[in-house]
C-alpha positions as CSV (number, residue, x, y, z in Angstrom):
1,M,83.4,77.3,198.9
2,S,85.8,79.3,196.7
3,V,85.2,82.7,195.1
4,L,85.8,82.2,191.3
5,T,85.2,83.7,188.0
6,M,83.3,81.6,185.4
7,A,86.6,80.9,183.7
8,Q,88.1,79.6,186.9
9,A,85.0,77.6,187.7
10,L,85.1,75.9,184.3
11,N,88.8,75.1,184.8
12,S,87.9,73.6,188.2
13,A,85.1,71.5,186.6
14,L,87.5,70.2,183.9
15,D,90.2,69.4,186.5
16,T,87.6,67.5,188.5
17,A,86.3,65.7,185.4
18,L,89.8,64.5,184.6
19,D,89.8,62.4,187.8
20,D,87.8,60.0,185.6
21,P,90.4,58.1,183.5
22,R,87.8,58.0,180.6
23,V,87.8,61.8,180.3
24,V,90.0,63.3,177.5
25,L,90.2,67.0,176.6
26,M,90.8,67.8,172.9
27,G,91.1,71.2,171.1
28,E,93.3,73.7,169.4
29,D,96.0,75.2,171.7
30,I,94.3,73.9,174.9
31,G,97.4,72.2,176.2
32,T,100.6,74.3,176.1
33,T,98.8,77.7,176.1
34,G,95.7,76.7,178.0
35,G,93.2,77.6,175.3
36,V,92.4,80.9,173.7
37,F,90.5,82.0,176.8
38,R,92.8,80.1,179.2
39,I,90.0,77.9,180.4
40,T,92.3,74.8,180.3
41,D,95.3,76.6,181.8
42,G,97.6,74.2,183.7
43,L,95.5,71.0,183.0
44,Q,98.1,69.5,180.5
45,R,100.9,70.0,183.0
46,K,98.9,68.2,185.7
47,H,97.2,65.5,183.7
48,G,99.6,64.9,180.8
49,S,99.5,65.4,177.1
50,E,97.6,62.1,176.5
51,R,94.7,63.4,178.5
52,V,94.8,67.1,177.4
53,I,95.5,66.9,173.7
54,D,96.5,69.8,171.4
55,T,95.0,69.1,168.1
56,P,95.6,70.3,164.5
57,V,93.4,73.2,163.3
58,A,90.8,70.9,161.8
59,E,87.4,71.2,163.6
60,S,85.8,68.4,161.5
61,G,88.7,66.1,162.3
62,I,88.6,66.9,166.1
63,M,84.9,66.1,166.2
64,G,85.2,63.0,164.2
65,A,88.0,61.7,166.4
66,A,86.1,62.6,169.6
67,F,83.0,60.8,168.3
68,G,85.1,57.6,167.7
69,M,86.5,57.9,171.3
70,A,83.0,58.3,172.7
71,I,81.5,55.2,171.1
72,A,84.6,53.3,172.1
73,G,83.9,54.1,175.8
74,L,85.8,57.3,176.5
75,R,84.2,60.6,177.5
76,P,85.9,63.2,175.4
77,I,85.4,66.9,176.0
78,V,86.0,69.0,172.8
79,E,86.8,72.7,172.9
80,I,86.1,74.6,169.7
81,Q,87.7,78.1,170.0
82,F,84.6,80.1,169.0
83,M,81.1,79.1,168.1
84,G,81.6,80.5,164.6
85,F,84.4,78.0,164.1
86,S,82.2,75.0,164.8
87,Y,80.5,74.9,161.4
88,P,83.2,72.8,159.6
89,A,82.4,70.2,162.3
90,Y,78.6,70.6,162.0
91,D,78.3,67.7,159.6
92,Q,79.9,65.4,162.1
93,V,77.6,66.6,164.8
94,I,74.3,66.4,163.1
95,S,75.1,63.3,160.9
96,H,76.8,61.1,163.4
97,V,77.2,62.4,167.0
98,A,73.5,63.3,167.4
99,R,72.2,60.2,165.6
100,I,74.3,57.3,166.9
101,R,71.9,56.2,169.6
102,S,69.0,56.1,167.2
103,R,70.9,54.7,164.4
104,S,72.3,51.8,166.5
105,R,69.1,51.1,168.3
106,H,70.7,52.1,171.6
107,R,73.7,49.8,171.2
108,F,76.1,52.8,171.0
109,T,75.9,56.3,172.5
110,A,78.2,59.3,172.2
111,P,78.8,60.5,175.8
112,M,80.8,63.6,174.8
113,V,80.8,67.3,175.6
114,I,81.2,70.0,172.9
115,R,82.3,73.3,174.5
116,L,81.4,76.4,172.4
117,P,82.5,79.8,173.6
118,Y,79.8,82.1,172.1
119,G,78.5,85.6,171.9
120,G,79.4,89.3,171.5
121,G,80.6,92.0,173.8
122,I,84.3,91.4,173.4
123,G,84.9,93.7,170.4
124,A,85.4,90.9,167.8
125,S,83.4,90.4,164.7
126,E,81.6,87.7,162.8
127,H,82.7,84.1,163.5
128,H,84.1,85.3,166.9
129,S,80.9,86.7,168.3
130,E,78.1,84.7,167.0
131,S,75.2,83.3,168.9
132,T,73.7,80.5,166.8
133,E,72.5,78.2,169.5
134,A,69.2,77.6,167.6
135,I,70.8,75.5,165.0
136,Y,72.0,73.0,167.7
137,A,68.8,73.2,169.7
138,H,66.9,72.1,166.5
139,I,68.8,68.8,166.2
140,P,67.3,65.7,167.9
141,G,69.8,63.7,169.9
142,L,71.6,66.8,171.4
143,K,71.3,68.4,174.7
144,V,72.1,72.2,174.8
145,V,73.0,74.0,178.0
146,V,74.3,77.4,178.8
147,A,75.4,78.9,182.2
148,S,75.3,82.4,183.3
149,T,77.0,82.2,186.8
150,P,80.3,80.5,188.0
151,D,78.6,78.0,190.2
152,N,76.1,76.9,187.5
153,A,79.0,76.7,185.0
154,K,80.9,74.2,187.1
155,G,77.8,72.1,188.0
156,L,76.4,72.0,184.5
157,L,79.7,71.1,183.0
158,L,80.1,68.1,185.4
159,A,76.6,67.1,184.7
160,A,77.3,67.2,180.9
161,V,80.3,65.0,181.4
162,D,78.2,62.5,183.3
163,D,75.5,62.5,180.6
164,P,75.2,59.3,178.4
165,D,74.5,61.4,175.4
166,P,76.2,64.4,173.6
167,V,75.9,67.8,175.2
168,I,76.5,71.2,173.5
169,F,77.9,73.3,176.3
170,L,77.7,77.0,175.5
171,E,80.0,79.3,177.3
172,P,79.2,83.1,177.1
173,I,82.5,84.7,176.4
174,R,81.4,88.1,178.0
175,A,80.7,86.3,181.3
176,Y,84.1,84.5,181.6
177,R,85.6,87.1,183.8
178,A,82.7,89.6,184.3
179,A,82.0,88.7,187.9
180,R,83.0,86.4,190.7
181,G,80.7,84.1,192.8
182,D,80.8,81.4,195.4
183,V,81.5,77.9,193.9
184,P,81.4,74.8,195.9
185,D,84.8,72.9,196.0
186,G,84.9,69.4,194.8
187,R,82.4,67.5,192.7
188,Y,78.7,68.5,192.3
189,V,76.2,68.7,189.5
190,T,73.5,71.1,188.3
191,P,70.8,69.0,186.7
192,I,70.4,69.5,182.9
193,G,66.8,70.4,182.1
194,A,66.2,72.5,185.2
195,G,65.9,76.2,184.9
196,M,66.6,78.6,187.7
197,L,64.0,80.9,189.2
198,E,66.3,83.7,190.2
199,Q,63.7,86.2,191.4
200,R,60.0,85.9,192.3
201,G,57.5,88.5,191.0
202,S,53.9,89.0,190.1
203,D,53.7,91.6,187.4
204,I,56.0,90.4,184.6
205,S,58.3,87.5,183.7
206,L,61.7,88.2,182.2
207,I,63.2,85.1,180.6
208,S,66.7,84.8,179.3
209,Y,69.9,82.8,179.4
210,G,73.7,83.1,179.2
211,A,75.5,86.4,178.9
212,M,72.2,88.3,178.5
213,M,71.3,87.5,182.1
214,R,73.4,90.4,183.1
215,E,71.2,93.0,181.3
216,T,68.1,91.1,182.3
217,R,69.0,91.2,186.0
218,D,69.8,94.9,185.6
219,A,66.5,95.6,184.0
220,A,64.7,93.7,186.7
221,Q,66.4,95.8,189.4
222,R,65.5,99.1,187.6
223,L,61.9,98.0,187.1
224,A,61.7,97.0,190.7
225,A,62.8,100.6,191.7
226,E,59.7,101.8,189.7
227,G,57.5,99.5,191.8
228,V,57.2,96.7,189.3
229,S,57.3,93.2,190.7
230,V,59.5,91.2,188.3
231,E,60.0,87.5,188.0
232,V,63.4,86.5,186.5
233,I,64.1,83.1,184.9
234,D,67.5,81.9,183.8
235,L,66.7,79.0,181.4
236,R,70.2,77.4,181.8
237,S,69.0,74.4,179.7
238,L,67.7,75.0,176.2
239,V,67.3,71.3,175.4
240,P,65.6,69.9,177.4
241,L,63.8,73.1,178.3
242,D,62.2,73.5,181.7
243,A,58.8,74.2,180.2
244,D,56.9,73.8,183.4
245,M,58.9,76.6,185.1
246,V,58.3,79.0,182.2
247,V,54.5,78.2,182.0
248,A,54.0,78.5,185.7
249,S,55.7,81.8,185.8
250,V,53.6,83.3,183.0
251,E,50.4,81.9,184.4
252,K,51.2,83.9,187.5
253,T,52.4,87.1,186.0
254,G,50.3,87.2,182.8
255,R,53.1,89.1,181.0
256,A,56.5,88.0,179.6
257,V,59.6,89.3,177.8
258,V,62.1,86.8,176.3
259,I,65.6,88.1,175.8
260,H,68.6,86.7,173.8
261,E,71.5,88.2,171.7
262,A,71.0,85.9,168.7
263,P,69.1,87.4,165.7
264,L,65.3,87.6,165.9
265,T,64.3,85.4,163.1
266,G,64.4,81.8,164.0
267,G,66.0,82.6,167.3
268,Y,65.5,80.3,170.3
269,G,63.3,82.9,171.9
270,A,60.6,82.0,169.3
271,E,60.5,78.5,170.8
272,V,59.8,79.9,174.2
273,V,57.1,82.2,173.0
274,A,55.5,79.3,171.1
275,L,55.5,77.3,174.3
276,I,53.8,80.2,176.2
277,Q,51.2,80.6,173.5
278,E,50.4,77.0,173.6
279,R,50.2,76.4,177.3
280,A,49.6,79.7,178.9
281,L,47.6,81.7,176.3
282,Y,44.5,82.3,178.5
283,S,46.8,83.7,181.3
284,L,48.3,86.3,179.1
285,R,47.3,89.9,179.5
286,A,49.5,91.2,176.7
287,P,51.4,89.8,173.8
288,V,54.8,88.3,174.6
289,R,57.7,90.5,173.5
290,R,61.2,89.5,172.3
291,V,64.3,91.6,172.8
292,T,67.1,90.2,170.6
293,G,70.0,91.0,168.3
294,W,69.2,92.2,164.8
295,D,69.0,90.0,161.6
296,V,72.4,91.0,160.5
297,S,75.9,89.7,161.0
298,V,77.6,90.7,164.2
299,P,79.3,94.1,163.4
300,L,82.8,95.3,164.2
301,R,83.7,96.8,167.6
302,L,82.3,100.4,167.1
303,A,78.9,99.2,166.1
304,E,78.6,96.2,168.5
305,R,76.9,98.1,171.3
306,H,74.1,98.9,168.8
307,Y,73.7,95.2,168.1
308,L,73.5,93.7,171.5
309,P,70.2,93.9,173.5
310,S,70.7,96.6,176.2
311,T,69.1,97.1,179.6
312,G,67.2,100.0,178.0
313,R,65.7,97.9,175.3
314,I,64.6,95.3,177.8
315,M,62.9,98.0,180.0
316,S,61.2,99.5,177.0
317,A,59.8,96.2,176.0
318,A,58.7,95.5,179.6
319,H,57.0,98.9,179.7
320,D,55.1,98.2,176.5
321,V,53.9,94.8,177.8
322,L,52.9,96.3,181.2
323,E,51.0,99.1,179.5
324,A,49.1,96.9,177.0
């Protein structure tokens, strides 16, 4: 075991992945400078500029080149500096990367990983702080995963590299260096499609993912101090979703709050709520509540704290559900 931040755990995962000669890293400034968040720091020096490639500032070109590499037998890992910068490459992703298995009747696949740092809490603004995972979760042919702890970050990234199909790998910027945790040395994988039941409870289920797990865990601790038995689920995998875990939890507790920082309308939490309504409706003792960002662009630094869901907002929603 090593005690690492999420940033260090991701660096370790990429270093381990590069032991496979098919793996190639691509992105803007990822080589010489180690990336805008220094996730790839030192990897070009160790593995060479033909394996860790500094690209031009051209997201569509990066994605198209990686797609060609993937169908030719390589396993490229693409870094887009911020999720909000991924939209120029979105056409490549939804028109080609996600469809090649279906289009070619399984003759070709695109075993590639698209790393997208996302989310607020860093004092940036729109395009640097967005949480638009729902637009990727909506596309057939893509897997979408997001870690909230250093050990899961490494395990999920290595699982994504091994996957025969394209994986959108979301990295919560706010969690890069927020905390340290034990991370196994060497190679291991965290299965894609498996959520994590972090805490067992019987009164209410709090369901979240990514950076918002910090506020969710904090709210669970404060509710527990009030005598509430809280079950906490970290989804980890948005596509495929661990539906059985979510349903089993709500069937037990009868109450649920779903939390994410993306805007409310069309957010991924709506999918979770729909799942609960379809499969656990008769177990519900109160309507499911969502705690989310607002239906506006991410504001500048001084207003950002009003945008992001807070521990207080989660507790308020939980109290409403518990009292219903």
